[in-house]
C-alpha positions as a Python dict, from the first residue, in 0.01 Angstrom:
ca = {
    (1, 'X'): (0, 0, 0),
    (2, 'X'): (187, -321, 129),
    (3, 'X'): (-12, -247, 440),
    (4, 'X'): (-312, -210, 302),
    (5, 'X'): (-309, -571, 144),
    (6, 'X'): (-188, -710, 465),
    (7, 'X'): (-453, -569, 703),
    (8, 'X'): (-791, -670, 419),
    (9, 'X'): (-619, -1007, 416),
    (10, 'X'): (-580, -1015, 817),
    (11, 'X'): (-985, -896, 814),
    (12, 'X'): (-1014, -1216, 543),
    (13, 'X'): (-836, -1492, 816),
    (14, 'X'): (-1033, -1335, 1136),
    (15, 'X'): (-1364, -1381, 974),
    (16, 'X'): (-1285, -1720, 839),
    (17, 'X'): (-1050, -1871, 1091),
    (18, 'X'): (-1086, -2200, 1277),
    (19, 'X'): (-1291, -2247, 1559),
    (20, 'X'): (-944, -2427, 1742),
    (21, 'X'): (-750, -2111, 1689),
    (22, 'X'): (-967, -1964, 1930),
    (23, 'X'): (-1021, -2235, 2200),
    (24, 'X'): (-780, -2492, 2175),
    (25, 'X'): (-467, -2461, 2451),
    (26, 'X'): (-270, -2745, 2362),
    (27, 'X'): (-154, -2902, 2016),
    (28, 'X'): (-204, -3235, 1803),
    (29, 'X'): (167, -3407, 1752),
    (30, 'X'): (48, -3556, 1453),
    (31, 'X'): (76, -3196, 1266),
    (32, 'X'): (322, -3080, 1492),
    (33, 'X'): (723, -3082, 1454),
    (34, 'X'): (857, -2918, 1748),
    (35, 'X'): (1196, -2769, 1571),
    (36, 'X'): (964, -2585, 1277),
    (37, 'X'): (654, -2488, 1499),
    (38, 'X'): (652, -2159, 1403),
    (39, 'X'): (830, -2126, 1101),
    (40, 'X'): (634, -2400, 939),
    (41, 'X'): (316, -2224, 1002),
    (42, 'X'): (436, -1904, 877),
    (43, 'X'): (593, -2032, 585),
    (44, 'X'): (298, -2199, 457),
    (45, 'X'): (91, -1909, 616),
    (46, 'X'): (286, -1646, 410),
    (47, 'X'): (175, -1875, 99),
    (48, 'X'): (-178, -1837, 158),
    (49, 'X'): (-129, -1458, 211),
    (50, 'X'): (50, -1428, -146),
    (51, 'X'): (-236, -1600, -313),
    (52, 'X'): (-500, -1391, -122),
    (53, 'X'): (-611, -1755, 7),
    (54, 'X'): (-814, -1709, 355),
    (55, 'X'): (-1076, -1948, 333),
    (56, 'X'): (-1101, -2180, 662),
    (57, 'X'): (-1063, -2477, 456),
    (58, 'X'): (-703, -2357, 368),
    (59, 'X'): (-623, -2221, 739),
    (60, 'X'): (-724, -2549, 911),
    (61, 'X'): (-478, -2747, 720),
    (62, 'X'): (-191, -2553, 821),
    (63, 'X'): (51, -2700, 1052),
    (64, 'X'): (7, -2682, 1443),
    (65, 'X'): (182, -2328, 1532),
    (66, 'X'): (417, -2389, 1838),
    (67, 'X'): (331, -2550, 2200),
    (68, 'X'): (36, -2469, 2407),
    (69, 'X'): (-15, -2127, 2459),
    (70, 'X'): (237, -2051, 2675),
    (71, 'X'): (515, -2072, 2361),
    (72, 'X'): (281, -1951, 2110),
    (73, 'X'): (-43, -2023, 1913),
    (74, 'X'): (-191, -1973, 1579),
    (75, 'X'): (-319, -1649, 1614),
    (76, 'X'): (-47, -1531, 1840),
    (77, 'X'): (182, -1619, 1516),
    (78, 'X'): (-40, -1414, 1281),
    (79, 'X'): (-59, -1104, 1505),
    (80, 'X'): (332, -1099, 1537),
    (81, 'X'): (357, -1129, 1137),
    (82, 'X'): (72, -883, 1108),
    (83, 'X'): (300, -640, 1313),
    (84, 'X'): (648, -729, 1157),
    (85, 'X'): (486, -707, 792),
    (86, 'X'): (398, -330, 882),
    (87, 'X'): (695, -244, 1060),
    (88, 'X'): (954, -437, 803),
    (89, 'X'): (1065, -681, 1067),
    (90, 'X'): (1114, -1063, 1035),
    (91, 'X'): (802, -1249, 1177),
    (92, 'X'): (1043, -1406, 1457),
    (93, 'X'): (1149, -1060, 1567),
    (94, 'X'): (787, -986, 1713),
    (95, 'X'): (704, -1177, 2056),
    (96, 'X'): (387, -1139, 2172),
    (97, 'X'): (329, -1182, 2551),
    (98, 'X'): (-2, -1178, 2791),
    (99, 'X'): (274, -1021, 3041),
    (100, 'X'): (357, -666, 3052),
    (101, 'X'): (668, -696, 3232),
    (102, 'X'): (797, -1055, 3102),
    (103, 'X'): (953, -909, 2740),
    (104, 'X'): (1197, -673, 2962),
    (105, 'X'): (1333, -984, 3205),
    (106, 'X'): (1347, -1177, 2926),
    (107, 'X'): (1626, -923, 2758),
    (108, 'X'): (1742, -876, 3121),
    (109, 'X'): (1837, -1239, 3224),
    (110, 'X'): (2018, -1319, 2882),
    (111, 'X'): (2170, -1026, 2923),
    (112, 'X'): (2278, -1118, 3302),
    (113, 'X'): (2407, -1445, 3169),
    (114, 'X'): (2621, -1274, 2875),
    (115, 'X'): (2742, -978, 3097),
    (116, 'X'): (2633, -737, 2934),
    (117, 'X'): (2515, -405, 3037),
    (118, 'X'): (2139, -257, 2993),
    (119, 'X'): (1948, 20, 2998),
    (120, 'X'): (1611, 86, 3027),
    (121, 'X'): (1452, 382, 2829),
    (122, 'X'): (1071, 479, 2855),
    (123, 'X'): (818, 746, 2836),
    (124, 'X'): (558, 834, 3080),
    (125, 'X'): (549, 563, 3330),
    (126, 'X'): (710, 202, 3350),
    (127, 'X'): (414, -75, 3369),
    (128, 'X'): (326, -61, 3778),
    (129, 'X'): (432, -404, 3798),
    (130, 'X'): (800, -317, 3756),
    (131, 'X'): (989, -323, 4079),
    (132, 'X'): (1363, -249, 4001),
    (133, 'X'): (1456, -289, 4353),
    (134, 'X'): (1350, -639, 4340),
    (135, 'X'): (1467, -727, 3996),
    (136, 'X'): (1823, -638, 4110),
    (137, 'X'): (1857, -758, 4406),
    (138, 'X'): (1627, -1100, 4398),
    (139, 'X'): (1688, -1184, 4023),
    (140, 'X'): (2001, -1036, 3999),
    (141, 'X'): (1965, -838, 3723),
    (142, 'X'): (2177, -494, 3616),
    (143, 'X'): (2018, -212, 3457),
    (144, 'X'): (2004, 186, 3444),
    (145, 'X'): (1647, 299, 3429),
    (146, 'X'): (1534, 643, 3223),
    (147, 'X'): (1260, 836, 3132),
    (148, 'X'): (1256, 1026, 2810),
    (149, 'X'): (1009, 1238, 2620),
    (150, 'X'): (1023, 1042, 2288),
    (151, 'X'): (1169, 751, 2130),
    (152, 'X'): (1447, 990, 1910),
    (153, 'X'): (1558, 1133, 2274),
    (154, 'X'): (1748, 788, 2320),
    (155, 'X'): (2095, 818, 2434),
    (156, 'X'): (2399, 597, 2313),
    (157, 'X'): (2486, 303, 2481),
    (158, 'X'): (2739, 32, 2519),
    (159, 'X'): (2525, -266, 2579),
    (160, 'X'): (2160, -305, 2534),
    (161, 'X'): (1853, -45, 2494),
    (162, 'X'): (1534, -150, 2546),
    (163, 'X'): (1279, 133, 2504),
    (164, 'X'): (947, 89, 2666),
    (165, 'X'): (624, 313, 2577),
    (166, 'X'): (269, 233, 2701),
    (167, 'X'): (-21, 312, 2466),
    (168, 'X'): (-342, 201, 2322),
    (169, 'X'): (-215, 131, 1988),
    (170, 'X'): (55, -193, 1920),
    (171, 'X'): (43, -192, 1543),
    (172, 'X'): (304, 46, 1437),
    (173, 'X'): (646, 166, 1597),
    (174, 'X'): (960, 376, 1521),
    (175, 'X'): (1275, 175, 1502),
    (176, 'X'): (1578, 398, 1549),
    (177, 'X'): (1918, 243, 1497),
    (178, 'X'): (2080, 339, 1880),
    (179, 'X'): (1736, 110, 1995),
    (180, 'X'): (1783, -274, 2025),
    (181, 'X'): (1433, -388, 2187),
    (182, 'X'): (1113, -193, 2163),
    (183, 'X'): (835, -258, 2445),
    (184, 'X'): (487, -190, 2295),
    (185, 'X'): (285, -230, 2604),
    (186, 'X'): (-134, -245, 2620),
    (187, 'X'): (-318, -153, 2894),
    (188, 'X'): (-521, -448, 2847),
    (189, 'X'): (-398, -705, 2585),
    (190, 'X'): (-23, -730, 2725),
    (191, 'X'): (288, -657, 2545),
    (192, 'X'): (471, -675, 2206),
    (193, 'X'): (863, -681, 2202),
    (194, 'X'): (1019, -570, 1873),
    (195, 'X'): (1380, -703, 1820),
    (196, 'X'): (1560, -427, 1642),
    (197, 'X'): (1865, -549, 1425),
    (198, 'X'): (2072, -815, 1268),
    (199, 'X'): (2256, -776, 1571),
    (200, 'X'): (2023, -889, 1816),
    (201, 'X'): (1852, -1170, 1657),
    (202, 'X'): (2007, -1403, 1907),
    (203, 'X'): (1795, -1275, 2155),
    (204, 'X'): (1467, -1443, 1992),
    (205, 'X'): (1498, -1790, 2115),
    (206, 'X'): (1582, -1655, 2449),
    (207, 'X'): (1282, -1418, 2458),
    (208, 'X'): (1042, -1729, 2315),
    (209, 'X'): (1183, -1916, 2608),
    (210, 'X'): (1138, -1737, 2877),
    (211, 'X'): (782, -1682, 2713),
    (212, 'X'): (759, -2078, 2739),
    (213, 'X'): (853, -2163, 3066),
    (214, 'X'): (832, -1854, 3253),
    (215, 'X'): (473, -1675, 3123),
    (216, 'X'): (260, -1716, 2864),
    (217, 'X'): (250, -1578, 2461),
    (218, 'X'): (-68, -1317, 2399),
    (219, 'X'): (-391, -1486, 2505),
    (220, 'X'): (-580, -1645, 2178),
    (221, 'X'): (-898, -1368, 2253),
    (222, 'X'): (-623, -1087, 2365),
    (223, 'X'): (-452, -1156, 2028),
    (224, 'X'): (-770, -1166, 1864),
    (225, 'X'): (-859, -812, 1984),
    (226, 'X'): (-525, -679, 1900),
    (227, 'X'): (-593, -795, 1551),
    (228, 'X'): (-918, -667, 1549),
    (229, 'X'): (-749, -325, 1681),
    (230, 'X'): (-512, -337, 1356),
    (231, 'X'): (-859, -351, 1094),
    (232, 'X'): (-1013, -49, 1319),
    (233, 'X'): (-1272, -342, 1409),
    (234, 'X'): (-1431, -297, 1769),
    (235, 'X'): (-1380, -637, 1990),
    (236, 'X'): (-1548, -736, 2277),
    (237, 'X'): (-1436, -604, 2608),
    (238, 'X'): (-1468, -796, 2944),
    (239, 'X'): (-1646, -568, 3206),
    (240, 'X'): (-1453, -459, 3536),
    (241, 'X'): (-1737, -591, 3757),
    (242, 'X'): (-1751, -949, 3563),
    (243, 'X'): (-1410, -1016, 3597),
    (244, 'X'): (-1461, -908, 4011),
    (245, 'X'): (-1752, -1163, 4043),
    (246, 'X'): (-1547, -1443, 3791),
    (247, 'X'): (-1242, -1381, 4080),
    (248, 'X'): (-1485, -1437, 4378),
    (249, 'X'): (-1634, -1740, 4239),
    (250, 'X'): (-1293, -1906, 4142),
    (251, 'X'): (-1157, -1824, 4512),
    (252, 'X'): (-1479, -1989, 4651),
    (253, 'X'): (-1443, -2287, 4434),
    (254, 'X'): (-1062, -2325, 4495),
    (255, 'X'): (-1138, -2298, 4875),
    (256, 'X'): (-1405, -2568, 4864),
    (257, 'X'): (-1210, -2806, 4632),
    (258, 'X'): (-873, -2775, 4795),
    (259, 'X'): (-988, -2715, 5176),
    (260, 'X'): (-698, -2449, 5219),
    (261, 'X'): (-846, -2160, 5465),
    (262, 'X'): (-544, -1962, 5363),
    (263, 'X'): (-646, -1797, 5013),
    (264, 'X'): (-560, -1888, 4652),
    (265, 'X'): (-334, -1745, 4368),
    (266, 'X'): (-440, -1750, 4020),
    (267, 'X'): (-196, -1688, 3729),
    (268, 'X'): (-177, -1707, 3383),
    (269, 'X'): (-49, -2069, 3346),
    (270, 'X'): (75, -2378, 3587),
    (271, 'X'): (447, -2265, 3488),
    (272, 'X'): (362, -1916, 3545),
    (273, 'X'): (245, -2002, 3914),
    (274, 'X'): (534, -2259, 3960),
    (275, 'X'): (778, -1950, 3849),
    (276, 'X'): (645, -1674, 4124),
    (277, 'X'): (675, -1980, 4374),
    (278, 'X'): (1015, -2073, 4301),
    (279, 'X'): (1093, -1684, 4318),
    (280, 'X'): (885, -1610, 4599),
    (281, 'X'): (1062, -1845, 4785),
    (282, 'X'): (1376, -1724, 4710),
    (283, 'X'): (1288, -1391, 4825),
    (284, 'X'): (1171, -1539, 5114),
    (285, 'X'): (1497, -1731, 5166),
    (286, 'X'): (1714, -1359, 5095),
    (287, 'X'): (1522, -1222, 5387),
    (288, 'X'): (1496, -1476, 5620),
    (289, 'X'): (1853, -1709, 5612),
    (290, 'X'): (2089, -1426, 5479),
    (291, 'X'): (2383, -1599, 5294),
    (292, 'X'): (2259, -1883, 5286),
    (293, 'X'): (2259, -2140, 4999),
    (294, 'X'): (1921, -2258, 4857),
    (295, 'X'): (1830, -2591, 4719),
    (296, 'X'): (1541, -2679, 4521),
    (297, 'X'): (1500, -3077, 4493),
    (298, 'X'): (1373, -3134, 4203),
    (299, 'X'): (1292, -3536, 4027),
    (300, 'X'): (1524, -3528, 3706),
    (301, 'X'): (1220, -3744, 3516),
    (302, 'X'): (905, -3519, 3617),
    (303, 'X'): (731, -3319, 3374),
    (304, 'X'): (1019, -3068, 3183),
    (305, 'X'): (882, -2764, 3210),
    (306, 'X'): (931, -2794, 3563),
    (307, 'X'): (1230, -2953, 3518),
    (308, 'X'): (1396, -2666, 3279),
    (309, 'X'): (1243, -2358, 3444),
    (310, 'X'): (1407, -2494, 3816),
    (311, 'X'): (1738, -2532, 3628),
    (312, 'X'): (1691, -2151, 3430),
    (313, 'X'): (1633, -2016, 3781),
    (314, 'X'): (1934, -2156, 3953),
    (315, 'X'): (2142, -2036, 3629),
    (316, 'X'): (2048, -1705, 3723),
    (317, 'X'): (2098, -1691, 4083),
    (318, 'X'): (2481, -1748, 4265),
    (319, 'X'): (2328, -1912, 4572),
    (320, 'X'): (2077, -2150, 4425),
    (321, 'X'): (2117, -2522, 4312),
    (322, 'X'): (1945, -2797, 4197),
    (323, 'X'): (1914, -3121, 4377),
    (324, 'X'): (1816, -3414, 4200),
    (325, 'X'): (1547, -3645, 4363),
    (326, 'X'): (1504, -3993, 4220),
    (327, 'X'): (1138, -4108, 4251),
    (328, 'X'): (1013, -4340, 4012),
    (329, 'X'): (1058, -4681, 3906),
    (330, 'X'): (1322, -4901, 4186),
    (331, 'X'): (1349, -4505, 4350),
    (332, 'X'): (1133, -4503, 4664),
    (333, 'X'): (1014, -4091, 4751),
    (334, 'X'): (1029, -4087, 5083),
    (335, 'X'): (1369, -4278, 5062),
    (336, 'X'): (1522, -4025, 4829),
    (337, 'X'): (1376, -3745, 5054),
    (338, 'X'): (1520, -3836, 5377),
    (339, 'X'): (1886, -3901, 5249),
    (340, 'X'): (1860, -3510, 5027),
    (341, 'X'): (1769, -3344, 5343),
    (342, 'X'): (2001, -3506, 5549),
    (343, 'X'): (2283, -3373, 5331),
    (344, 'X'): (2095, -3049, 5253),
    (345, 'X'): (2104, -3019, 5675),
    (346, 'X'): (2470, -3079, 5697),
    (347, 'X'): (2539, -2791, 5460),
    (348, 'X'): (2299, -2562, 5646),
    (349, 'X'): (2111, -2487, 5316),
    (350, 'X'): (1740, -2380, 5236),
    (351, 'X'): (1584, -2679, 5140),
    (352, 'X'): (1294, -2679, 4919),
    (353, 'X'): (1108, -2927, 4696),
    (354, 'X'): (917, -2963, 4405),
    (355, 'X'): (742, -3295, 4331),
    (356, 'X'): (416, -3467, 4146),
    (357, 'X'): (186, -3660, 4299),
    (358, 'X'): (106, -3890, 4163),
    (359, 'X'): (441, -3886, 3969),
    (360, 'X'): (426, -3804, 3592),
    (361, 'X'): (484, -4053, 3369),
    (362, 'X'): (437, -4374, 3609),
    (363, 'X'): (163, -4267, 3853),
    (364, 'X'): (311, -4385, 4170),
    (365, 'X'): (160, -4173, 4503),
    (366, 'X'): (420, -4220, 4801),
    (367, 'X'): (320, -4368, 5152),
    (368, 'X'): (185, -4020, 5275),
    (369, 'X'): (201, -4144, 5625),
    (370, 'X'): (632, -4192, 5574),
    (371, 'X'): (644, -3924, 5366),
    (372, 'X'): (525, -3680, 5666),
    (373, 'X'): (715, -3835, 5896),
    (374, 'X'): (1071, -3803, 5681),
    (375, 'X'): (962, -3448, 5613),
    (376, 'X'): (891, -3318, 5961),
    (377, 'X'): (1195, -3515, 6125),
    (378, 'X'): (1430, -3228, 6277),
    (379, 'X'): (1771, -3280, 6152),
    (380, 'X'): (2080, -3091, 6247),
    (381, 'X'): (2379, -2913, 6080),
    (382, 'X'): (2709, -3007, 6069),
    (383, 'X'): (2800, -2792, 6392),
    (384, 'X'): (2511, -2942, 6580),
    (385, 'X'): (2245, -2701, 6514),
    (386, 'X'): (1842, -2752, 6439),
    (387, 'X'): (1854, -2734, 6032),
    (388, 'X'): (1594, -2528, 5834),
    (389, 'X'): (1272, -2721, 5790),
    (390, 'X'): (1201, -2799, 5397),
    (391, 'X'): (888, -2617, 5227),
    (392, 'X'): (680, -2902, 5049),
    (393, 'X'): (591, -2781, 4658),
    (394, 'X'): (345, -3010, 4542),
    (395, 'X'): (222, -3034, 4163),
    (396, 'X'): (-98, -3212, 4222),
    (397, 'X'): (-219, -3158, 3838),
    (398, 'X'): (-278, -3536, 3811),
    (399, 'X'): (-512, -3534, 4118),
    (400, 'X'): (-616, -3177, 4236),
    (401, 'X'): (-927, -3296, 4405),
    (402, 'X'): (-689, -3452, 4690),
    (403, 'X'): (-687, -3151, 4996),
    (404, 'X'): (-356, -3184, 5075),
    (405, 'X'): (-361, -2860, 5252),
    (406, 'X'): (-694, -2905, 5469),
    (407, 'X'): (-632, -2869, 5806),
    (408, 'X'): (-672, -3254, 5929),
    (409, 'X'): (-452, -3331, 5600),
    (410, 'X'): (-166, -3584, 5669),
    (411, 'X'): (77, -3293, 5550),
    (412, 'X'): (-64, -3028, 5802),
    (413, 'X'): (220, -3054, 6005),
    (414, 'X'): (473, -2949, 5677),
    (415, 'X'): (533, -2617, 5515),
    (416, 'X'): (330, -2740, 5194),
    (417, 'X'): (246, -2578, 4911),
    (418, 'X'): (21, -2705, 4595),
    (419, 'X'): (-18, -2582, 4223),
    (420, 'X'): (-221, -2755, 3958),
    (421, 'X'): (-168, -2667, 3560),
    (422, 'X'): (-523, -2509, 3439),
    (423, 'X'): (-556, -2641, 3095),
    (424, 'X'): (-624, -3020, 3271),
    (425, 'X'): (-900, -3050, 3522),
    (426, 'X'): (-924, -2689, 3612),
    (427, 'X'): (-1073, -2582, 3317),
    (428, 'X'): (-1138, -2895, 3131),
    (429, 'X'): (-838, -2769, 2846),
    (430, 'X'): (-1051, -2431, 2783),
    (431, 'X'): (-782, -2250, 2904),
    (432, 'X'): (-390, -2241, 3073),
    (433, 'X'): (-482, -2047, 3367),
    (434, 'X'): (-332, -2257, 3727),
    (435, 'X'): (-312, -2135, 4068),
    (436, 'X'): (-188, -2254, 4386),
    (437, 'X'): (-245, -2265, 4788),
    (438, 'X'): (-48, -2332, 5095),
    (439, 'X'): (-158, -2475, 5443),
    (440, 'X'): (-169, -2244, 5744),
    (441, 'X'): (204, -2364, 5831),
    (442, 'X'): (294, -2218, 5463),
    (443, 'X'): (43, -1941, 5472),
    (444, 'X'): (303, -1670, 5559),
    (445, 'X'): (521, -1746, 5183),
    (446, 'X'): (185, -1658, 4984),
    (447, 'X'): (278, -1276, 5038),
    (448, 'X'): (594, -1332, 4857),
    (449, 'X'): (456, -1573, 4604),
    (450, 'X'): (212, -1324, 4497),
    (451, 'X'): (436, -1008, 4472),
    (452, 'X'): (660, -1241, 4211),
    (453, 'X'): (307, -1357, 4048),
    (454, 'X'): (254, -924, 4010),
    (455, 'X'): (628, -861, 3942),
    (456, 'X'): (596, -1109, 3643),
    (457, 'X'): (233, -993, 3546),
    (458, 'X'): (155, -1324, 3543),
    (459, 'X'): (-192, -1328, 3673),
    (460, 'X'): (-497, -1497, 3499),
    (461, 'X'): (-644, -1275, 3264),
    (462, 'X'): (-1035, -1158, 3326),
    (463, 'X'): (-1172, -1422, 3004),
    (464, 'X'): (-921, -1697, 3210),
    (465, 'X'): (-1095, -1611, 3537),
    (466, 'X'): (-1441, -1634, 3331),
    (467, 'X'): (-1334, -1999, 3251),
    (468, 'X'): (-1259, -2108, 3536),
    (469, 'X'): (-1521, -1976, 3729),
    (470, 'X'): (-1753, -2203, 3524),
    (471, 'X'): (-1552, -2505, 3474),
    (472, 'X'): (-1403, -2518, 3847),
    (473, 'X'): (-1778, -2617, 4024),
    (474, 'X'): (-1778, -2929, 3801),
    (475, 'X'): (-1414, -3029, 3839),
    (476, 'X'): (-1475, -3278, 4105),
    (477, 'X'): (-1741, -3513, 3946),
    (478, 'X'): (-1542, -3481, 3580),
    (479, 'X'): (-1268, -3599, 3786),
    (480, 'X'): (-1450, -3933, 3920),
    (481, 'X'): (-1633, -3983, 3548),
    (482, 'X'): (-1290, -3944, 3390),
    (483, 'X'): (-1147, -4224, 3677),
    (484, 'X'): (-1417, -4436, 3634),
    (485, 'X'): (-1364, -4487, 3251),
    (486, 'X'): (-994, -4489, 3313),
    (487, 'X'): (-1009, -4768, 3556),
    (488, 'X'): (-1238, -4956, 3331),
    (489, 'X'): (-995, -4929, 3038),
    (490, 'X'): (-677, -5029, 3208),
    (491, 'X'): (-877, -5397, 3353),
    (492, 'X'): (-964, -5452, 2983),
    (493, 'X'): (-639, -5424, 2868),
    (494, 'X'): (-504, -5616, 3207),
    (495, 'X'): (-799, -5898, 3066),
    (496, 'X'): (-696, -5877, 2692),
    (497, 'X'): (-299, -5836, 2713),
    (498, 'X'): (-190, -5937, 3055),
    (499, 'X'): (176, -5917, 2961),
    (500, 'X'): (167, -5534, 2928),
    (501, 'X'): (321, -5359, 3206),
    (502, 'X'): (51, -5080, 3351),
    (503, 'X'): (129, -4809, 3586),
    (504, 'X'): (-197, -4729, 3764),
    (505, 'X'): (-319, -4625, 4082),
    (506, 'X'): (-414, -4917, 4300),
    (507, 'X'): (-803, -4977, 4404),
    (508, 'X'): (-660, -4891, 4755),
    (509, 'X'): (-516, -4593, 4653),
    (510, 'X'): (-853, -4461, 4473),
    (511, 'X'): (-1018, -4513, 4799),
    (512, 'X'): (-793, -4279, 4981),
    (513, 'X'): (-921, -3976, 4688),
    (514, 'X'): (-648, -4046, 4441),
    (515, 'X'): (-860, -4072, 4124),
    (516, 'X'): (-610, -3983, 3793),
    (517, 'X'): (-721, -4062, 3483),
    (518, 'X'): (-387, -4096, 3358),
    (519, 'X'): (-222, -4397, 3298),
    (520, 'X'): (135, -4544, 3108),
    (521, 'X'): (135, -4823, 2955),
    (522, 'X'): (460, -5049, 2875),
    (523, 'X'): (380, -5246, 2579),
    (524, 'X'): (515, -5654, 2583),
    (525, 'X'): (839, -5640, 2369),
    (526, 'X'): (1095, -5888, 2208),
    (527, 'X'): (1446, -5925, 2076),
    (528, 'X'): (1780, -6079, 2172),
    (529, 'X'): (1923, -5774, 2304),
    (530, 'X'): (1789, -5462, 2549),
    (531, 'X'): (1828, -5253, 2222),
    (532, 'X'): (1647, -5461, 1999),
    (533, 'X'): (1361, -5516, 2308),
    (534, 'X'): (1354, -5095, 2302),
    (535, 'X'): (1328, -5058, 1892),
    (536, 'X'): (1067, -5296, 1930),
    (537, 'X'): (883, -5164, 2203),
    (538, 'X'): (879, -4784, 2067),
    (539, 'X'): (766, -4917, 1761),
    (540, 'X'): (464, -5080, 1917),
    (541, 'X'): (364, -4810, 2162),
    (542, 'X'): (304, -4596, 1760),
    (543, 'X'): (168, -4883, 1606),
    (544, 'X'): (-93, -4885, 1892),
    (545, 'X'): (-150, -4475, 1896),
    (546, 'X'): (-179, -4446, 1531),
    (547, 'X'): (-447, -4759, 1504),
    (548, 'X'): (-637, -4490, 1783),
    (549, 'X'): (-611, -4180, 1597),
    (550, 'X'): (-747, -4345, 1230),
    (551, 'X'): (-1024, -4588, 1382),
    (552, 'X'): (-1144, -4314, 1644),
    (553, 'X'): (-1018, -3937, 1467),
    (554, 'X'): (-1330, -3805, 1669),
    (555, 'X'): (-1232, -3918, 1993),
    (556, 'X'): (-866, -4019, 2002),
    (557, 'X'): (-607, -3804, 1961),
    (558, 'X'): (-163, -3773, 1952),
    (559, 'X'): (-178, -3504, 2231),
    (560, 'X'): (-27, -3420, 2536),
    (561, 'X'): (-309, -3280, 2727),
    (562, 'X'): (-572, -3447, 2961),
    (563, 'X'): (-829, -3332, 3193),
    (564, 'X'): (-1022, -3252, 2896),
    (565, 'X'): (-1417, -3261, 2829),
    (566, 'X'): (-1382, -3521, 2598),
    (567, 'X'): (-1216, -3783, 2401),
    (568, 'X'): (-872, -3972, 2477),
    (569, 'X'): (-540, -3824, 2464),
    (570, 'X'): (-210, -4073, 2378),
    (571, 'X'): (138, -3964, 2370),
    (572, 'X'): (468, -4097, 2476),
    (573, 'X'): (639, -3831, 2744),
    (574, 'X'): (1034, -3877, 2623),
    (575, 'X'): (904, -3712, 2294),
    (576, 'X'): (676, -3460, 2474),
    (577, 'X'): (609, -3371, 2801),
    (578, 'X'): (962, -3496, 2950),
    (579, 'X'): (1096, -3247, 2631),
    (580, 'X'): (1406, -3109, 2829),
    (581, 'X'): (1450, -3381, 3049),
    (582, 'X'): (1829, -3590, 3038),
    (583, 'X'): (1827, -3828, 2769),
    (584, 'X'): (1872, -4119, 3064),
    (585, 'X'): (1580, -4024, 3269),
    (586, 'X'): (1336, -4039, 2996),
    (587, 'X'): (1004, -4264, 2963),
    (588, 'X'): (992, -4430, 2614),
    (589, 'X'): (627, -4550, 2697),
    (590, 'X'): (272, -4510, 2607),
    (591, 'X'): (87, -4247, 2827),
    (592, 'X'): (-319, -4270, 2796),
    (593, 'X'): (-551, -3995, 2949),
    (594, 'X'): (-921, -4060, 2904),
    (595, 'X'): (-1224, -3808, 2993),
    (596, 'X'): (-1567, -3818, 3121),
    (597, 'X'): (-1673, -3852, 2828),
    (598, 'X'): (-1610, -4089, 2556),
    (599, 'X'): (-1710, -4400, 2353),
    (600, 'X'): (-1526, -4634, 2590),
    (601, 'X'): (-1676, -4951, 2441),
    (602, 'X'): (-1509, -4825, 2110),
    (603, 'X'): (-1138, -4790, 2250),
    (604, 'X'): (-1160, -5143, 2378),
    (605, 'X'): (-1290, -5252, 2086),
    (606, 'X'): (-992, -5137, 1871),
    (607, 'X'): (-767, -5215, 2128),
    (608, 'X'): (-863, -5581, 2097),
    (609, 'X'): (-812, -5549, 1732),
    (610, 'X'): (-508, -5431, 1802),
    (611, 'X'): (-389, -5749, 2025),
    (612, 'X'): (-532, -5949, 1740),
    (613, 'X'): (-276, -5800, 1514),
    (614, 'X'): (27, -5797, 1782),
}
């Protein structure tokens, strides 16, 4: 009876849900509390269910669920709540994934760190992407595999038991007490993991964190399909032929945009791609440089997801270590790389460098000729042998139009891999799918990277490919138009409030093709001590952002994104994009991102009002 009530309510929710539930790829910080992200949404959703209220107005007023669609979103939360209700579980004990293998890897990761044994029991076949040999050798995961006829045949085990089944119906499950995790794999939509028993609830946050950093939640479109399936309503299917056409169009666009002659890989998100790059390079190092330490060189103040993911990889693999790279402000990226590579060479280790150009949030571009010279400089080990040359892994999400991997690029003599987050310029904010390309020198590495993109089942979905196919052809024009708006706004702020410090590319760099639409703003401050000045500046940041949002609510948003098709986005990196960064490396400044389509004159007017109030 309760099950029917739930499904009837879900039918009403699907008919009345806000359009943003299906289309929004990022979150508004003004209605988002990170610590309460899922519980707050579901607590209020549960209240609506009890009242039988599924009006569009009521659903629109629910707080933001989770963070982007990597960690989750309203439709994934509703799907998980529904499955939990149908199986008498807590909603947090149900986690959806776009990937068919990631929930298995999430449990294996925690058990590796906890030194706990794992058995994976399955009926039929495991997902095609599951590669036991690579998971054991490269990831370091330990597990036993056993095939059974049905869930009731699962043997007792001193450790964790994961039961994997591939099926078309993902709603109902059998939960025997000797199974800790049930992973239900759907052939098209992804997977759902059900955490069984109070003793396993400590895994929930770890499973969610894998979803946040190494993959994504089941996408909004696929969650809608899953919910429609539960209420026996037909869902839209994407024809395979259309998916193939979309993929071909995406690859053609990326070849033209990036200048790469080596092909491209497209993943479910920028971090999905970055994870495949990291694990692919670890795999290559294990094959090519047996026994040598692997060093990932990462700026400590770069985007929090990059920072966190890199350290998570190092925590799992014995011979992988993170080396800090100081790149912003008083630190010169080229000099820092030179110093770090000298040290790694002396240790005869394998150097992999992850860097953002332009940097985030200070929007700095290093001297590229000097960068090339430092990266290709021959170095010697302590014993006098030629050291292993670095791989330069470039996050160019801010400026994906710059051709770093073309044959005539300044970095053409360096093994270079470039990647970008798709929720920004590539899709205009319509999906999260990201991509990576390599220059000719690094082409051989793409095979390993692709292997791990497939193993984690993190390739872009058919709908993501369709969206990219629509949006990529106009990307460079959108970048040019957004830069034009940003330059005009920056110039206006400099004239109106000359005491403010603005971090943005110079006119000279723009002529070289670096045309980001993001700048950071250090507002003038006052006070007798550093603490007083910092407190005043932080309060002023928020005053400006709140004024913009209140005066221009249809365009200005308190949001972490950029590269969208419309509007203006404001954030403070220290409280959003740098979330997991060490406190001393965070930037409490305002970061502003403009789109190609906004009312620039109105934004200027409101900023002028702000200056007069200050």
